[in-house]
N, C-alpha and C positions, 0 to 999 in steps of 0.2 A: 602453695606450689602452683606455678603457672604451666600451661601447655602451649605449644607453639607449632607453627607450620611455615615452611618456606614457599613463597610464591614469586613469580616473575612476570614482568611486563615487557613487551617488546613492540616496537613500531614507532609511530609519531606520537609518543605518549605525552610529550610536553605540549606540543601545539594543539593536540586534541583535548587537553585538560584531563586526560585519563589518569595520570600520576597523581595530580592534586586531588582528583575525585576519590581515588583509592586511599590516600592519606586521610581525607576527611571521613570516609566510611569507618576506618579503624578507630579513629578518635571518638566519633559520634557514638559508636557502639561499645565504648568502654574498654577497648583493647589498646595495645601498644605495638609499635613497629620499630624495626632496626634495619636501615638500608645497608646491606652488606656490599653491594656492587652497583655502580651507576655509571653507565657509559653514554655520553651525550653525542648525538649525531651532529657533525660540524658543517654539514652542507644541506642543501634543500633535499637531496636524494637520500641522505644517510638517515637511518633510523636510530632510535635510542633504546637502551636496555637498562632495566632496574631489577634487582633481586633483593627481596627483603624478608626478614623473619617477622611473622605476625604472632603475637602472643595474647592470651586471655587467661582469666582466672579458672575457667572450667572448660571442659570439652564441648559442652553445649554452646557456650558463648563463642568459642573459637569456630565451631562449625557454622554458626550464624554469620559471623564476620567473613569467613572464607566464602560462604555462599554469595554474599553481597559483592565481594571482590570479584568473584568468578563472573557474575553478571556484567561487570564492568571491564572485563578483559584481563584480569590478573589470574594466572593459572598456576596450580601447584607444580613444583619442581619434581622430577622423577615420578610421574603419575603411574598409578596402577591401571590395569584394564578396567573398563566400565563394568559395573555389576548388572547382570541380566537376570530378570525374573519373569517366568512365564505368566501371561495373563490368565487369571483363574476362570474367566468366562467371557463370552462375547460382551463387548462394551464395558468391561470391568478391568481397570488397570490395577497393578499391584500397589500396595501401600508404599508410599515414599517414592513414587515414580518421578523421574526428572521431567519438569515442565519447561518447555523450550522458551527462549527469547526469540526475537526475529532476526538476530545476528547470525552470520555464518558460524557454524558449529561443527566440531569434529568429536567423535568418540573413539576411544582406544579399545580395539578388539584384537586379541591374540597378538599383542605387541605392535599392532599397526594402527595408525590413525586413519579413520574413515570419515570422509565428508558426509555430513547429514544432508540427504537430498530433500528438496522441496521444503526448505526451512520456513517456518512461520511461527508466530508466538502461540503459546498456550496449547501445545500439542505434546503427545508422547513420542519418544524415539524408539523405533522397532529395528532390531538387527536380524538380518537373514544370514545365518552362518554359511549356508551353501554358496550363496552368491557374494558373500563378504560385502554386503550393502547395509547402510544405515539410512533410514528415512523416517519422516514424520507421519503420524496418523492422528487425526482428531479422535477424541475419546469414543464417539459413537461408531467409529470404524474399526476399533480394536477387536480382533478375533481371539477366541480362547486359544491359548498356547503360544501366542505371539511373544517373542523374547523382548521385553520392555526394559529400557535402561532405568535403573533405580539408583537413588543416592546421588552423590556429587563427584565421585572419583572417576577418573578416566574420561573427563569431559573438558573440551577446550572451546572457548567462545572468543570470537574476534569482533569487537564493535567497530563501526566505521571510524576511520581516522580523518584528521584534517592536516594533510601534509603542507609544508611551507610552499609558497609560490604557486598556489592552486590557480590555474588559468583555464581558459576555454569556456565553452558554452555552459558547462555545469559548475564553473568555479564560483558563481554567486550563490549556489545552493548549499548553504551551511547551516540550515535549520533555523527555527524561530519564526515568530509572527510579528509583524509590525505594520502600522498604518503610515509610518513615516518614510518608507522607501519611495524613491522617485518612480512613479507609476510607469512613465514612458520607457525609462531605462530598464526596469524590471520586465515589462512586457516584451521588450525587444530581446532580452536575454532568454526569456522563456521560449520565444519563437526560435531563437538560435539553438536552444536545447532540443526542441522538436526536430528541427532540420538535421541536427547532428545525429540524433537517435535514428532517424530514417536513413541517413547516409551510411550509418554503420550496420544497417540491416536489422535494426531494433524494432520493437513492438510498442506502439503507443495505445494506451487504454484511456478512454474518457469516461468519467463518472459524473453525469450532469443531473441537476435537479429541476423541478418544474419552474423555478424562478427564472431559469434561462429562457424558457418560452414566454413567460409573462413579461420579461424585460425587453423582448423584441430581438433577441440575439439568435433566434432559431435559424434564420436563413444563413447566417454566418457560420454556425457550426455545421450546417448542411453542406456548405461550400467546402469546409475542411474535410468532411467525409468524402465528398465527391472527388476531391483532389488527391485522395489516397494517403492522407496524413493520420487517419484514425484506423487502427487495426481491430479494435473491439470497443463495444459500448456496454457499460454496466450501469443500470439505472432501475427505476421502479415503474409501476403501473401508471402513476400520476404523470410522469414526464411524457411517456408515450401517448397517453390520452390527450393531453393538452397540445402536443405536437400535431396529432391527427385532427383535433378540433380546429386548430388554426388553419389546416388545409381545407377542411370541409365547410367551415362556417366563418372563417376569417377572425375568430376570437380565441382567447385563452381565458378560461373561467368566465366566459361570457363577455369579456372586454376586448374591444378591438385594439390590438397591440400597436397600431399605427396612430389612430386618432384618440385612443383612450376612452372612447365612448362605450357606454353600456348598451349592448344590442338588445332589442326587444326580445323578450323570452330567452335572453342569452344564458341565463342560469341553467337552462336545460341542455345547452349545446354539448357539454362534456358527456352527459349520459346518452344523448343521441349519437355521439361519435362512437361510444362503446357499442351501442346497439348495431350500428352499421357495420362495424368490423366483425362483430359476432355473426351477423347475417352473412358476411362475405366468407367467413371461415377462418379468419386470422389476418394478421398484418400483411404477410406475403401474398395471400390470396387477394386482399384488397388492392395491392399494387398491381397484380396481374390483371385484375378486372378493371383497372383504370379508375377505381374509386379514389385512391390516393395518388396524387400527382406531384407532391412536393414535400419538403420537410426532412428532418433528420432520420426518422424511421424509413421513409421512402428511399433516401439515399443509401441507408444501410442495406436494404433489400436489393436495390439496383446494383450496388457495388460489392455484394457478397461480404459485407462486414458483419461478423457475428455479434449478437446482442443478447444480454441477459436482462430480463425484466423480473426482478425479485419482488414478490407481493408482500403485503402487510395487512393487518387487521382493519386498516382504514380504507382499503381500496373499494371504489365503486366498480361494479361489473363482476369481476375484472375482465380485462382483455383476454382472449383465448391464449395468447402467447405468454401471459404472466404465470410465473411459477409460484403456486400458492403453498406448496410444501416447503416449510422453512429450511429443513435439512437439505432438500434437493437444491433449493436456491443457494444455500451456502456452498455446496459442492460445485455448482455451476460458476459462482463468483470466484471460488478458489482456483478453478482451472484457468480462468482468464487472468487472475492476478499473478499466477506463476509463469505466465507467458509474457508478462509486461516488463518492459525495460524502463518505461516512463509512464506516469499516471497523472492525468489532469483531473482534479476534483473540483467541480464547478457548482458551487452554491447548493450543496446537499449534505447535511450533517450525518444523517443515519446511514446513507449509502457510502459516504466517505469513510466512516468508522468501520463499516462492514468490510469494505475492500481493504482498508488499512490494516485490519487484523490479519489478513491473509498474505500481506506483502513481506518479503525479506527486507532487511534494513539497507540492502544494497540497491534497491529500486528507487529511482528518482521520482519524487512526488512534489507536485505543485497544487496547493489547495487555495482556492479563491472564494471569498465570501464577504458580504457586507458586514457580517457579525464576527468580530474577532473570537468570540467564544467557540465558534465552529472549529476553527483551526486549533485553538487552545485545547479543546477536548480531544482532538485527534492526536496532538502531541502528548497529552497526558496519558493516553492509552498505549503509548509505546512507539508510535510512528515518528521517532525523533528525526528521521531523514526528511520529513516534510518541511517545505517552505511555504509560509502563509502570506497571502497578499490580501489586505483588507480594502476592497473596492467594490463598486457596483458591477455585477456580472454583465449587465447590458452594455457597459463601456468596455470592459476587459475583453470579451470574446471578439467583437468586431475589430478592435485594434489589433489583437493577437493574430487573427486570420489575415488581416491586411499585411502585417509584417511577414507572416509565413509565406503567403502566396505572391506578394509583390516584392518586398524588399529581399526575400530569399531567392528571387530570381527563378522561382518554380512556376511553370504553367500548370493549370489544373489537370490532374491525371498523371503528372510526371512522377510523383512520389510512388504511385501505385505500380509503376513500371520498373522501379529500382530493385 
């Protein structure tokens, strides 16, 4: 005897590949399906609808299949209210709690669908009955008594869709990584996306790695900050150190980024740079004392652009501004990520993954690295909305900034006043 459940899909389910993916899930997991209703959208603006019965040999097999379908946007028909279970202790979630995806999610409470606020992957969903709110909490932030969503019922997930006729600056962003894309065309489109984000009052977050400094693109990113196209910076101790080293000694890791010559005793420059900033009392104090007079960190201070320097076990120093507590660093990154409408990840694997883990799937992401494995790992961890470009960061950033500031018709400082 088989057991079954009726699920439905709605939206651009054909163009997005959602329907085919769901069919494949059922068959791969040993189940069967029967499409009871199928309505095809007949224009670019019309959506499609499918209703199907999914069956399996046992309740456990069916539950596993429905769980996978749910993650891909297929939701049960006539859902019940979500099951809420109090957290037994601080930082302890109930057994069987619902672990979120990064897609827009709703939970059903008292017959009403509530949008889950601050959605990101790998979190618990907590419901506040008095305010009729649902929101995510990371596990270490769960308090005893929090009403946590458990099980799979009363939950609705909506993955990103790919409608027909996608146009505009973001139209090229359809996921995937390739070294075959025309670089000039793609960079121009990224520049257009940045300009569109700023015109719409959006927030651009930049996540750069030390390679950006080593490659000589420092001054170009600083120009972008100064012109008002960067709303926040999320990076690590290494990026800031080498940016500051370049200002104080003209080198990055002891190498002159213009002549590529190794400076005499240049291997000491980065630790000297850290020492000088510590002596000044921090990056902002170093700018105020005229110790720092150029670079990305200098422009962030001068233009009130907030930055997060998340530390690691490898850091020299570290700088006084670096957050060395991993949980505090995660929370600081999380705050920036939830404010972002577009994210530029520039040649940094670890920080790209860290920020990507905090982003909802509706946030536009561009990830650039000379190593395709960097972007592949980001995609594999769930940031399917990311577009990867495999190229030298030292070529990408200057070209991008030229397009944004010159071809976009913006004078430096204009974006900041919008």
